C-alpha positions as CSV (number, residue, x, y, z in Angstrom):
1,X,0.0,0.0,0.0
2,X,1.3,3.4,-1.0
3,X,2.3,5.6,1.9
4,X,3.0,9.3,2.0
5,X,4.3,10.6,5.3
6,X,4.6,14.3,6.0
7,X,6.7,15.9,8.6
8,X,8.2,19.3,9.6
9,X,5.0,21.2,10.6
10,X,4.8,23.1,13.9
11,X,4.3,26.5,15.5
12,X,6.2,29.5,14.2
13,X,6.0,33.2,14.5
14,X,5.0,35.4,11.6
15,X,8.0,36.0,9.4
16,X,9.6,32.7,10.3
17,X,10.3,29.6,8.2
18,X,9.5,26.0,8.1
19,X,10.5,23.1,5.8
20,X,8.0,20.4,5.2
21,X,9.0,16.9,4.0
22,X,7.0,14.1,2.5
23,X,8.5,10.7,2.1
24,X,6.8,8.2,-0.2
25,X,7.0,4.5,-0.1
26,X,5.7,1.7,-2.3
27,X,5.4,4.2,-5.1
28,X,7.3,4.7,-8.3
29,X,8.0,8.2,-7.0
30,X,10.0,9.5,-10.0
31,X,7.0,9.0,-12.3
32,X,4.6,11.1,-10.2
33,X,3.8,14.8,-10.2
34,X,4.0,15.8,-6.5
35,X,1.8,18.5,-4.9
36,X,1.4,20.2,-1.6
37,X,-2.1,21.2,-0.6
38,X,-3.4,22.9,2.5
39,X,-6.7,23.1,4.3
40,X,-7.6,25.7,6.9
41,X,-10.5,25.2,9.3
42,X,-13.8,25.8,7.6
43,X,-12.1,26.1,4.2
44,X,-11.7,23.7,1.2
45,X,-8.4,22.0,0.5
46,X,-6.4,24.1,-2.0
47,X,-3.3,23.5,-4.1
48,X,-0.2,25.3,-2.8
49,X,2.6,24.0,-5.1
50,X,3.3,21.5,-7.8
51,X,6.5,19.9,-9.1
52,X,6.7,17.7,-12.2
53,X,8.0,14.1,-12.0
54,X,11.5,15.1,-13.1
55,X,11.5,18.3,-11.1
56,X,11.9,20.5,-14.2
57,X,8.8,22.5,-13.7
58,X,7.1,24.0,-10.6
59,X,4.0,26.0,-10.1
60,X,2.6,27.9,-7.1
61,X,-0.6,29.4,-5.8
62,X,-0.5,33.2,-6.1
63,X,-0.7,33.6,-2.3
64,X,2.7,31.8,-1.8
65,X,4.7,32.9,-4.8
66,X,8.1,34.2,-3.9
67,X,7.8,32.8,-0.3
68,X,7.5,29.0,-0.8
69,X,9.7,26.7,-2.8
70,X,8.8,23.1,-3.7
71,X,11.6,20.7,-4.6
72,X,12.1,16.9,-4.8
73,X,14.8,14.3,-4.4
74,X,13.9,11.3,-6.5
75,X,16.7,9.2,-5.0
76,X,15.2,9.7,-1.6
77,X,11.5,9.5,-2.7
78,X,11.0,12.8,-0.9
79,X,9.3,16.1,-1.8
80,X,9.9,19.3,0.2
81,X,8.2,22.6,0.8
82,X,10.4,25.4,2.0
83,X,8.2,28.0,3.5
84,X,9.7,31.5,4.2
85,X,8.2,34.7,5.4
86,X,5.2,32.9,6.9
87,X,2.0,34.7,7.6
88,X,-0.8,33.9,10.0
89,X,-3.0,33.2,6.9
90,X,-0.6,30.3,6.1
91,X,-2.0,28.4,9.1
92,X,-3.4,25.1,7.9
93,X,-3.0,21.4,7.7
94,X,-0.6,20.7,4.8
95,X,-1.0,17.6,2.7
96,X,1.3,15.9,0.3
97,X,-0.2,14.4,-2.8
98,X,1.1,12.1,-5.5
99,X,-0.7,12.3,-8.9
100,X,-0.4,10.4,-12.1
101,X,-3.2,10.0,-14.6
102,X,-6.4,9.2,-12.6
103,X,-4.4,8.0,-9.6
104,X,-4.0,10.1,-6.4
105,X,-2.4,9.3,-3.1
106,X,-2.5,11.5,0.0
107,X,-0.6,11.8,3.2
108,X,-2.2,12.3,6.6
109,X,-1.2,15.9,6.8
110,X,1.0,18.1,9.1
111,X,-0.2,21.1,11.0
112,X,1.4,24.5,10.4
113,X,0.4,27.3,12.8
114,X,1.7,30.8,12.3
115,X,1.3,33.2,15.2
116,X,1.0,36.9,14.8
């Protein structure tokens, strides 16, 4: 069974940084587009950042452009989300997603809380 396990969340003050990691197992990781989503209380889950299978292309939600960076290491089956200049509105549960064709796998999420 495919597993995606996120880590790196926590409590940080506004302006601070966090680095999220997501390790995949039982997955042909290098074939999958990897995404980070987030969901705040009472809101729908939304796409934050995307990286293609080879890592050659990335895309970001407008709200995080210039502050967040997605990257991946296909040898370690890991995708990262470096989050800088964090704002209280970045507070959410962050989910890792693996996508290929009609297949999607999700992690359990990691909480990020940004205090003002």
